[in-house]
N, CA, C and O atoms as a Tripos MOL2 file, in Angstrom:
@<TRIPOS>MOLECULE
protein
  240   239    60     0     0
PROTEIN
NO_CHARGES

@<TRIPOS>ATOM
      1 N          30.2260   -0.4690   -8.7520 N.3       1 UNK1
      2 CA         29.5910    0.2220   -7.5980 C.3       1 UNK1
      3 C          28.6660    1.1340   -7.7950 C.2       1 UNK1
      4 O          27.8180    1.3940   -6.9420 O.2       1 UNK1
      5 N          28.7460    1.7760   -9.0710 N.am      2 UNK2
      6 CA         27.9110    2.8640   -9.3580 C.3       2 UNK2
      7 C          26.5620    2.2080   -9.5340 C.2       2 UNK2
      8 O          25.5910    2.8400   -9.1180 O.2       2 UNK2
      9 N          26.3490    0.9360  -10.1360 N.am      3 UNK3
     10 CA         25.1260    0.3880  -10.3010 C.3       3 UNK3
     11 C          24.5020   -0.0720   -8.8800 C.2       3 UNK3
     12 O          23.2860   -0.0090   -8.6980 O.2       3 UNK3
     13 N          25.2240   -0.4500   -8.0680 N.am      4 UNK4
     14 CA         24.3480   -0.6610   -6.7910 C.3       4 UNK4
     15 C          24.1990    0.5670   -6.0850 C.2       4 UNK4
     16 O          23.5200    0.4630   -5.0630 O.2       4 UNK4
     17 N          24.6160    1.6350   -6.3280 N.am      5 UNK5
     18 CA         24.0940    3.0460   -5.8950 C.3       5 UNK5
     19 C          22.6710    3.2010   -6.4490 C.2       5 UNK5
     20 O          21.7380    3.4950   -5.7030 O.2       5 UNK5
     21 N          22.5310    3.0200   -7.6450 N.am      6 UNK6
     22 CA         21.3330    3.3930   -8.1950 C.3       6 UNK6
     23 C          20.3970    2.4750   -7.7690 C.2       6 UNK6
     24 O          19.2360    2.8840   -7.7810 O.2       6 UNK6
     25 N          20.6080    1.2220   -7.3570 N.am      7 UNK7
     26 CA         19.5100    0.3620   -7.1880 C.3       7 UNK7
     27 C          18.8500    0.5320   -5.6850 C.2       7 UNK7
     28 O          17.7270    0.1760   -5.3280 O.2       7 UNK7
     29 N          19.8160    1.1430   -4.9560 N.am      8 UNK8
     30 CA         19.5880    1.4180   -3.4910 C.3       8 UNK8
     31 C          18.7390    2.7590   -3.3510 C.2       8 UNK8
     32 O          17.9000    2.9900   -2.4800 O.2       8 UNK8
     33 N          19.1770    3.6890   -4.5090 N.am      9 UNK9
     34 CA         18.3490    4.9030   -4.1860 C.3       9 UNK9
     35 C          16.7390    4.6670   -5.2140 C.2       9 UNK9
     36 O          16.0440    5.6730   -5.3590 O.2       9 UNK9
     37 N          16.3310    3.5280   -5.7640 N.am     10 UNK10
     38 CA         15.4630    3.2610   -6.3370 C.3      10 UNK10
     39 C          14.0130    3.8420   -5.7710 C.2      10 UNK10
     40 O          13.7930    3.5770   -4.5890 O.2      10 UNK10
     41 N          13.0500    4.5630   -6.4410 N.am     11 UNK11
     42 CA         11.8620    5.0330   -5.5420 C.3      11 UNK11
     43 C          10.8240    3.9330   -5.8890 C.2      11 UNK11
     44 O          10.6150    3.5520   -7.0410 O.2      11 UNK11
     45 N          10.1090    3.3950   -4.6350 N.am     12 UNK12
     46 CA          9.3590    2.2620   -4.7240 C.3      12 UNK12
     47 C           8.1210    2.6740   -5.9200 C.2      12 UNK12
     48 O           7.9720    3.8580   -6.2240 O.2      12 UNK12
     49 N           7.4210    1.7890   -6.4400 N.am     13 UNK13
     50 CA          6.2830    2.1810   -7.2470 C.3      13 UNK13
     51 C           5.2740    2.4330   -6.4790 C.2      13 UNK13
     52 O           5.2170    1.8410   -5.4010 O.2      13 UNK13
     53 N           4.3150    3.3020   -6.8210 N.am     14 UNK14
     54 CA          3.2890    3.7100   -5.9090 C.3      14 UNK14
     55 C           1.9540    3.2990   -6.9550 C.2      14 UNK14
     56 O           2.1210    3.2380   -8.1730 O.2      14 UNK14
     57 N           0.8430    3.0740   -6.4170 N.am     15 UNK15
     58 CA         -0.6210    2.7240   -6.9280 C.3      15 UNK15
     59 C          -1.5230    3.6990   -6.4420 C.2      15 UNK15
     60 O          -1.4670    4.3300   -5.3860 O.2      15 UNK15
     61 N          -2.5000    3.7490   -7.4960 N.am     16 UNK16
     62 CA         -3.6110    4.3100   -6.9690 C.3      16 UNK16
     63 C          -4.6010    3.4890   -6.2300 C.2      16 UNK16
     64 O          -4.5150    2.2610   -6.2060 O.2      16 UNK16
     65 N          -5.5660    4.1660   -5.6130 N.am     17 UNK17
     66 CA         -6.5820    3.0870   -4.8730 C.3      17 UNK17
     67 C          -7.1390    2.2670   -5.3950 C.2      17 UNK17
     68 O          -7.3180    1.1630   -4.8810 O.2      17 UNK17
     69 N          -7.6440    2.6740   -6.8040 N.am     18 UNK18
     70 CA         -8.2610    1.4750   -7.7790 C.3      18 UNK18
     71 C          -7.3370    0.6920   -8.1520 C.2      18 UNK18
     72 O          -7.6130   -0.5010   -8.2740 O.2      18 UNK18
     73 N          -5.9610    1.1770   -8.4380 N.am     19 UNK19
     74 CA         -5.0230   -0.0610   -8.8540 C.3      19 UNK19
     75 C          -4.7630   -1.2860   -7.6240 C.2      19 UNK19
     76 O          -4.4640   -2.4670   -7.7990 O.2      19 UNK19
     77 N          -4.9880   -0.5630   -6.3640 N.am     20 UNK20
     78 CA         -4.5860   -1.6090   -5.0580 C.3      20 UNK20
     79 C          -5.9580   -2.4180   -5.1210 C.2      20 UNK20
     80 O          -5.8180   -3.6280   -4.9460 O.2      20 UNK20
     81 N          -7.2270   -1.9800   -5.3330 N.am     21 UNK21
     82 CA         -8.3270   -2.6640   -5.1570 C.3      21 UNK21
     83 C          -8.2790   -3.6900   -6.2930 C.2      21 UNK21
     84 O          -8.7920   -4.7790   -6.0350 O.2      21 UNK21
     85 N          -7.7350   -3.5130   -7.5320 N.am     22 UNK22
     86 CA         -8.0190   -4.3620   -8.5020 C.3      22 UNK22
     87 C          -6.9550   -5.6340   -8.2570 C.2      22 UNK22
     88 O          -7.1920   -6.7760   -8.6510 O.2      22 UNK22
     89 N          -5.7790   -5.2510   -7.5600 N.am     23 UNK23
     90 CA         -4.7340   -6.3730   -7.2670 C.3      23 UNK23
     91 C          -5.1790   -7.6410   -6.7560 C.2      23 UNK23
     92 O          -6.0920   -7.7500   -5.9370 O.2      23 UNK23
     93 N          -4.6370   -8.4370   -7.1630 N.am     24 UNK24
     94 CA         -4.9990  -10.0150   -6.6450 C.3      24 UNK24
     95 C          -4.3540  -10.1800   -5.3940 C.2      24 UNK24
     96 O          -4.8130  -11.0470   -4.6510 O.2      24 UNK24
     97 N          -3.1220   -9.3400   -4.9170 N.am     25 UNK25
     98 CA         -2.6320   -9.3650   -3.5900 C.3      25 UNK25
     99 C          -3.2920   -9.2100   -2.4680 C.2      25 UNK25
    100 O          -2.8440   -9.6530   -1.4100 O.2      25 UNK25
    101 N          -4.3230   -8.6300   -2.5380 N.am     26 UNK26
    102 CA         -5.0660   -8.0380   -1.4090 C.3      26 UNK26
    103 C          -6.5810   -8.6500   -1.3880 C.2      26 UNK26
    104 O          -7.4120   -8.2820   -2.2190 O.2      26 UNK26
    105 N          -6.8600   -9.5590   -0.4310 N.am     27 UNK27
    106 CA         -8.1210   -9.9500   -0.3500 C.3      27 UNK27
    107 C          -9.2960   -9.1340    0.4680 C.2      27 UNK27
    108 O         -10.5000   -9.3780    0.3980 O.2      27 UNK27
    109 N          -8.7310   -8.2140    1.1780 N.am     28 UNK28
    110 CA         -9.7450   -7.3220    2.0420 C.3      28 UNK28
    111 C         -10.4020   -6.0460    1.1960 C.2      28 UNK28
    112 O         -10.4370   -4.9230    1.6980 O.2      28 UNK28
    113 N         -10.7830   -6.2510    0.2150 N.am     29 UNK29
    114 CA        -11.0250   -5.1570   -0.8360 C.3      29 UNK29
    115 C         -11.9360   -4.2680   -0.2510 C.2      29 UNK29
    116 O         -11.6690   -3.0660   -0.2590 O.2      29 UNK29
    117 N         -13.1230   -4.7410    0.3280 N.am     30 UNK30
    118 CA        -14.0150   -3.7300    1.0950 C.3      30 UNK30
    119 C         -13.1990   -2.9250    2.1530 C.2      30 UNK30
    120 O         -13.2960   -1.6980    2.1150 O.2      30 UNK30
    121 N         -12.4240   -3.4910    3.0690 N.am     31 UNK31
    122 CA        -11.7380   -2.7780    3.9440 C.3      31 UNK31
    123 C         -11.1100   -1.7780    3.5160 C.2      31 UNK31
    124 O         -11.3220   -0.6560    3.9750 O.2      31 UNK31
    125 N          -9.9660   -2.0860    2.2810 N.am     32 UNK32
    126 CA         -9.3170   -1.2490    1.6480 C.3      32 UNK32
    127 C         -10.1280   -0.0250    0.9580 C.2      32 UNK32
    128 O          -9.7060    1.1280    0.8590 O.2      32 UNK32
    129 N         -11.3700   -0.5090    0.5040 N.am     33 UNK33
    130 CA        -11.8580    0.7620    0.0560 C.3      33 UNK33
    131 C         -12.2010    1.5570    0.9290 C.2      33 UNK33
    132 O         -12.1180    2.7460    0.6210 O.2      33 UNK33
    133 N         -12.6220    1.2660    2.0870 N.am     34 UNK34
    134 CA        -12.9220    2.2750    3.1310 C.3      34 UNK34
    135 C         -11.6490    3.1110    3.6290 C.2      34 UNK34
    136 O         -11.7170    4.3210    3.8440 O.2      34 UNK34
    137 N         -10.4190    2.3150    3.8020 N.am     35 UNK35
    138 CA         -9.3630    2.9710    4.3080 C.3      35 UNK35
    139 C          -8.4230    3.8470    3.3650 C.2      35 UNK35
    140 O          -7.6720    4.7220    3.7950 O.2      35 UNK35
    141 N          -8.5280    3.5880    2.3670 N.am     36 UNK36
    142 CA         -7.3250    4.1270    1.2640 C.3      36 UNK36
    143 C          -8.2740    5.6800    0.7980 C.2      36 UNK36
    144 O          -9.4860    5.8890    0.8510 O.2      36 UNK36
    145 N          -7.3390    6.4170    0.4300 N.am     37 UNK37
    146 CA         -8.1420    7.7390   -0.2190 C.3      37 UNK37
    147 C          -8.1050    7.6930   -1.5180 C.2      37 UNK37
    148 O          -7.3540    6.9120   -2.1010 O.2      37 UNK37
    149 N          -8.8900    8.5050   -2.1310 N.am     38 UNK38
    150 CA         -9.1010    8.3050   -3.8110 C.3      38 UNK38
    151 C          -7.7560    9.0230   -4.2090 C.2      38 UNK38
    152 O          -6.9430    8.3350   -4.8260 O.2      38 UNK38
    153 N          -7.5010   10.0600   -3.9820 N.am     39 UNK39
    154 CA         -6.5370   10.9400   -4.5890 C.3      39 UNK39
    155 C          -5.1560   10.6810   -4.2700 C.2      39 UNK39
    156 O          -4.2380   11.3130   -4.7930 O.2      39 UNK39
    157 N          -4.9870    9.7500   -3.4100 N.am     40 UNK40
    158 CA         -3.5330    9.5490   -2.9110 C.3      40 UNK40
    159 C          -2.7550    8.2760   -3.6140 C.2      40 UNK40
    160 O          -3.4680    7.4580   -4.1950 O.2      40 UNK40
    161 N          -1.5940    8.1070   -3.5950 N.am     41 UNK41
    162 CA         -0.7510    7.0650   -4.2700 C.3      41 UNK41
    163 C          -0.2730    6.2110   -3.0070 C.2      41 UNK41
    164 O          -0.0890    6.8140   -1.9500 O.2      41 UNK41
    165 N          -0.0720    4.8740   -3.0700 N.am     42 UNK42
    166 CA          0.3100    3.9080   -2.0580 C.3      42 UNK42
    167 C           1.2760    2.9560   -2.5760 C.2      42 UNK42
    168 O           1.0200    2.4710   -3.6780 O.2      42 UNK42
    169 N           2.3270    2.6040   -1.9900 N.am     43 UNK43
    170 CA          3.1780    1.7270   -2.1080 C.3      43 UNK43
    171 C           2.7490    0.3270   -1.4120 C.2      43 UNK43
    172 O           1.9530    0.4730   -0.4850 O.2      43 UNK43
    173 N           3.0880   -0.8250   -1.6610 N.am     44 UNK44
    174 CA          2.6150   -1.9740   -1.2240 C.3      44 UNK44
    175 C           2.9520   -2.2010    0.3960 C.2      44 UNK44
    176 O           2.2650   -2.8680    1.1690 O.2      44 UNK44
    177 N           3.9890   -1.5920    0.6680 N.am     45 UNK45
    178 CA          4.3390   -1.5840    2.1920 C.3      45 UNK45
    179 C           3.2620   -0.2550    3.0050 C.2      45 UNK45
    180 O           2.9620   -0.2100    4.1980 O.2      45 UNK45
    181 N           2.9820    0.4140    2.2530 N.am     46 UNK46
    182 CA          2.0280    1.4560    2.8480 C.3      46 UNK46
    183 C           0.8880    0.7820    3.0770 C.2      46 UNK46
    184 O           0.4160    0.7210    4.2120 O.2      46 UNK46
    185 N           0.3080    0.1930    2.0150 N.am     47 UNK47
    186 CA         -1.0980   -0.4650    2.2760 C.3      47 UNK47
    187 C          -1.0060   -1.7320    3.3270 C.2      47 UNK47
    188 O          -1.9600   -2.0350    4.0430 O.2      47 UNK47
    189 N          -0.0200   -2.2850    3.3350 N.am     48 UNK48
    190 CA          0.0760   -3.5080    4.3330 C.3      48 UNK48
    191 C          -0.0050   -2.8330    5.7890 C.2      48 UNK48
    192 O          -0.7090   -3.2920    6.6870 O.2      48 UNK48
    193 N           0.7850   -1.7080    5.9140 N.am     49 UNK49
    194 CA          0.9590   -1.0100    7.3130 C.3      49 UNK49
    195 C          -0.5080   -0.3450    7.6680 C.2      49 UNK49
    196 O          -0.8410   -0.2230    8.8470 O.2      49 UNK49
    197 N          -1.3300    0.0600    6.6430 N.am     50 UNK50
    198 CA         -2.3890    0.5900    6.9970 C.3      50 UNK50
    199 C          -3.3560   -0.5120    6.9350 C.2      50 UNK50
    200 O          -4.4170    0.0110    7.2760 O.2      50 UNK50
    201 N          -3.5720   -1.7550    6.6870 N.am     51 UNK51
    202 CA         -3.9910   -2.8920    6.8200 C.3      51 UNK51
    203 C          -3.6620   -3.4350    8.3810 C.2      51 UNK51
    204 O          -4.5400   -3.7000    9.2030 O.2      51 UNK51
    205 N          -2.5280   -3.5220    8.5650 N.am     52 UNK52
    206 CA         -2.1280   -4.0130    9.9350 C.3      52 UNK52
    207 C          -2.4450   -3.1490   11.1490 C.2      52 UNK52
    208 O          -2.6700   -3.6370   12.2560 O.2      52 UNK52
    209 N          -2.4520   -1.9800   10.9190 N.am     53 UNK53
    210 CA         -2.6440   -0.9650   11.9960 C.3      53 UNK53
    211 C          -4.2240   -1.2330   12.1770 C.2      53 UNK53
    212 O          -4.6810   -1.4210   13.3040 O.2      53 UNK53
    213 N          -4.9060   -1.2430   11.2220 N.am     54 UNK54
    214 CA         -6.5200   -1.0290   11.3780 C.3      54 UNK54
    215 C          -6.9970   -2.4760   12.0210 C.2      54 UNK54
    216 O          -7.8450   -2.5250   12.9130 O.2      54 UNK54
    217 N          -6.4060   -3.5610   11.5090 N.am     55 UNK55
    218 CA         -6.6950   -4.9040   12.2160 C.3      55 UNK55
    219 C          -6.2730   -5.0780   13.5280 C.2      55 UNK55
    220 O          -6.8470   -5.9680   14.1570 O.2      55 UNK55
    221 N          -5.2060   -4.2920   14.2200 N.am     56 UNK56
    222 CA         -4.7620   -4.3810   15.4020 C.3      56 UNK56
    223 C          -5.2050   -3.4560   16.5880 C.2      56 UNK56
    224 O          -4.8060   -3.4720   17.7530 O.2      56 UNK56
    225 N          -6.1540   -2.6290   15.9780 N.am     57 UNK57
    226 CA         -7.0170   -1.5560   16.9120 C.3      57 UNK57
    227 C          -8.0190   -2.2920   17.6060 C.2      57 UNK57
    228 O          -8.5860   -3.2970   17.1780 O.2      57 UNK57
    229 N          -8.1870   -1.7860   18.6020 N.am     58 UNK58
    230 CA         -8.8690   -2.2960   19.5560 C.3      58 UNK58
    231 C         -10.0980   -1.7880   19.4600 C.2      58 UNK58
    232 O         -10.3050   -0.5870   19.2850 O.2      58 UNK58
    233 N         -11.3550   -3.0090   19.6110 N.am     59 UNK59
    234 CA        -12.6030   -2.3230   19.3580 C.3      59 UNK59
    235 C         -13.1790   -1.5510   20.4590 C.2      59 UNK59
    236 O         -12.8900   -1.8190   21.6250 O.2      59 UNK59
    237 N         -14.0360   -0.5390   20.1220 N.am     60 UNK60
    238 CA        -14.9410    0.1830   21.1450 C.3      60 UNK60
    239 C         -16.1230   -0.2640   21.3930 C.2      60 UNK60
    240 O         -16.8430    0.3120   22.2080 O.2      60 UNK60
@<TRIPOS>BOND
     1     1     2 1
     2     2     3 1
     3     3     4 2
     4     3     5 am
     5     5     6 1
     6     6     7 1
     7     7     8 2
     8     7     9 am
     9     9    10 1
    10    10    11 1
    11    11    12 2
    12    11    13 am
    13    13    14 1
    14    14    15 1
    15    15    16 2
    16    15    17 am
    17    17    18 1
    18    18    19 1
    19    19    20 2
    20    19    21 am
    21    21    22 1
    22    22    23 1
    23    23    24 2
    24    23    25 am
    25    25    26 1
    26    26    27 1
    27    27    28 2
    28    27    29 am
    29    29    30 1
    30    30    31 1
    31    31    32 2
    32    31    33 am
    33    33    34 1
    34    34    35 1
    35    35    36 2
    36    35    37 am
    37    37    38 1
    38    38    39 1
    39    39    40 2
    40    39    41 am
    41    41    42 1
    42    42    43 1
    43    43    44 2
    44    43    45 am
    45    45    46 1
    46    46    47 1
    47    47    48 2
    48    47    49 am
    49    49    50 1
    50    50    51 1
    51    51    52 2
    52    51    53 am
    53    53    54 1
    54    54    55 1
    55    55    56 2
    56    55    57 am
    57    57    58 1
    58    58    59 1
    59    59    60 2
    60    59    61 am
    61    61    62 1
    62    62    63 1
    63    63    64 2
    64    63    65 am
    65    65    66 1
    66    66    67 1
    67    67    68 2
    68    67    69 am
    69    69    70 1
    70    70    71 1
    71    71    72 2
    72    71    73 am
    73    73    74 1
    74    74    75 1
    75    75    76 2
    76    75    77 am
    77    77    78 1
    78    78    79 1
    79    79    80 2
    80    79    81 am
    81    81    82 1
    82    82    83 1
    83    83    84 2
    84    83    85 am
    85    85    86 1
    86    86    87 1
    87    87    88 2
    88    87    89 am
    89    89    90 1
    90    90    91 1
    91    91    92 2
    92    91    93 am
    93    93    94 1
    94    94    95 1
    95    95    96 2
    96    95    97 am
    97    97    98 1
    98    98    99 1
    99    99   100 2
   100    99   101 am
   101   101   102 1
   102   102   103 1
   103   103   104 2
   104   103   105 am
   105   105   106 1
   106   106   107 1
   107   107   108 2
   108   107   109 am
   109   109   110 1
   110   110   111 1
   111   111   112 2
   112   111   113 am
   113   113   114 1
   114   114   115 1
   115   115   116 2
   116   115   117 am
   117   117   118 1
   118   118   119 1
   119   119   120 2
   120   119   121 am
   121   121   122 1
   122   122   123 1
   123   123   124 2
   124   123   125 am
   125   125   126 1
   126   126   127 1
   127   127   128 2
   128   127   129 am
   129   129   130 1
   130   130   131 1
   131   131   132 2
   132   131   133 am
   133   133   134 1
   134   134   135 1
   135   135   136 2
   136   135   137 am
   137   137   138 1
   138   138   139 1
   139   139   140 2
   140   139   141 am
   141   141   142 1
   142   142   143 1
   143   143   144 2
   144   143   145 am
   145   145   146 1
   146   146   147 1
   147   147   148 2
   148   147   149 am
   149   149   150 1
   150   150   151 1
   151   151   152 2
   152   151   153 am
   153   153   154 1
   154   154   155 1
   155   155   156 2
   156   155   157 am
   157   157   158 1
   158   158   159 1
   159   159   160 2
   160   159   161 am
   161   161   162 1
   162   162   163 1
   163   163   164 2
   164   163   165 am
   165   165   166 1
   166   166   167 1
   167   167   168 2
   168   167   169 am
   169   169   170 1
   170   170   171 1
   171   171   172 2
   172   171   173 am
   173   173   174 1
   174   174   175 1
   175   175   176 2
   176   175   177 am
   177   177   178 1
   178   178   179 1
   179   179   180 2
   180   179   181 am
   181   181   182 1
   182   182   183 1
   183   183   184 2
   184   183   185 am
   185   185   186 1
   186   186   187 1
   187   187   188 2
   188   187   189 am
   189   189   190 1
   190   190   191 1
   191   191   192 2
   192   191   193 am
   193   193   194 1
   194   194   195 1
   195   195   196 2
   196   195   197 am
   197   197   198 1
   198   198   199 1
   199   199   200 2
   200   199   201 am
   201   201   202 1
   202   202   203 1
   203   203   204 2
   204   203   205 am
   205   205   206 1
   206   206   207 1
   207   207   208 2
   208   207   209 am
   209   209   210 1
   210   210   211 1
   211   211   212 2
   212   211   213 am
   213   213   214 1
   214   214   215 1
   215   215   216 2
   216   215   217 am
   217   217   218 1
   218   218   219 1
   219   219   220 2
   220   219   221 am
   221   221   222 1
   222   222   223 1
   223   223   224 2
   224   223   225 am
   225   225   226 1
   226   226   227 1
   227   227   228 2
   228   227   229 am
   229   229   230 1
   230   230   231 1
   231   231   232 2
   232   231   233 am
   233   233   234 1
   234   234   235 1
   235   235   236 2
   236   235   237 am
   237   237   238 1
   238   238   239 1
   239   239   240 2
@<TRIPOS>SUBSTRUCTURE
     1 UNK1         2 RESIDUE 1 A UNK
     2 UNK2         6 RESIDUE 1 A UNK
     3 UNK3        10 RESIDUE 1 A UNK
     4 UNK4        14 RESIDUE 1 A UNK
     5 UNK5        18 RESIDUE 1 A UNK
     6 UNK6        22 RESIDUE 1 A UNK
     7 UNK7        26 RESIDUE 1 A UNK
     8 UNK8        30 RESIDUE 1 A UNK
     9 UNK9        34 RESIDUE 1 A UNK
    10 UNK10       38 RESIDUE 1 A UNK
    11 UNK11       42 RESIDUE 1 A UNK
    12 UNK12       46 RESIDUE 1 A UNK
    13 UNK13       50 RESIDUE 1 A UNK
    14 UNK14       54 RESIDUE 1 A UNK
    15 UNK15       58 RESIDUE 1 A UNK
    16 UNK16       62 RESIDUE 1 A UNK
    17 UNK17       66 RESIDUE 1 A UNK
    18 UNK18       70 RESIDUE 1 A UNK
    19 UNK19       74 RESIDUE 1 A UNK
    20 UNK20       78 RESIDUE 1 A UNK
    21 UNK21       82 RESIDUE 1 A UNK
    22 UNK22       86 RESIDUE 1 A UNK
    23 UNK23       90 RESIDUE 1 A UNK
    24 UNK24       94 RESIDUE 1 A UNK
    25 UNK25       98 RESIDUE 1 A UNK
    26 UNK26      102 RESIDUE 1 A UNK
    27 UNK27      106 RESIDUE 1 A UNK
    28 UNK28      110 RESIDUE 1 A UNK
    29 UNK29      114 RESIDUE 1 A UNK
    30 UNK30      118 RESIDUE 1 A UNK
    31 UNK31      122 RESIDUE 1 A UNK
    32 UNK32      126 RESIDUE 1 A UNK
    33 UNK33      130 RESIDUE 1 A UNK
    34 UNK34      134 RESIDUE 1 A UNK
    35 UNK35      138 RESIDUE 1 A UNK
    36 UNK36      142 RESIDUE 1 A UNK
    37 UNK37      146 RESIDUE 1 A UNK
    38 UNK38      150 RESIDUE 1 A UNK
    39 UNK39      154 RESIDUE 1 A UNK
    40 UNK40      158 RESIDUE 1 A UNK
    41 UNK41      162 RESIDUE 1 A UNK
    42 UNK42      166 RESIDUE 1 A UNK
    43 UNK43      170 RESIDUE 1 A UNK
    44 UNK44      174 RESIDUE 1 A UNK
    45 UNK45      178 RESIDUE 1 A UNK
    46 UNK46      182 RESIDUE 1 A UNK
    47 UNK47      186 RESIDUE 1 A UNK
    48 UNK48      190 RESIDUE 1 A UNK
    49 UNK49      194 RESIDUE 1 A UNK
    50 UNK50      198 RESIDUE 1 A UNK
    51 UNK51      202 RESIDUE 1 A UNK
    52 UNK52      206 RESIDUE 1 A UNK
    53 UNK53      210 RESIDUE 1 A UNK
    54 UNK54      214 RESIDUE 1 A UNK
    55 UNK55      218 RESIDUE 1 A UNK
    56 UNK56      222 RESIDUE 1 A UNK
    57 UNK57      226 RESIDUE 1 A UNK
    58 UNK58      230 RESIDUE 1 A UNK
    59 UNK59      234 RESIDUE 1 A UNK
    60 UNK60      238 RESIDUE 1 A UNK
């Protein structure tokens, strides 16, 4: 039981903007370069959410 509790409380890994841009997981490098902040760290879920939110926005 103790092992399961530790797994549930694991902190997701975070990555710098440069690490995200170097990742092969993301194809929209130019878009991510514009959307992500230099000094901030991101999880994969956060990057995915940022991309999805931007792509769903209505054009003006």
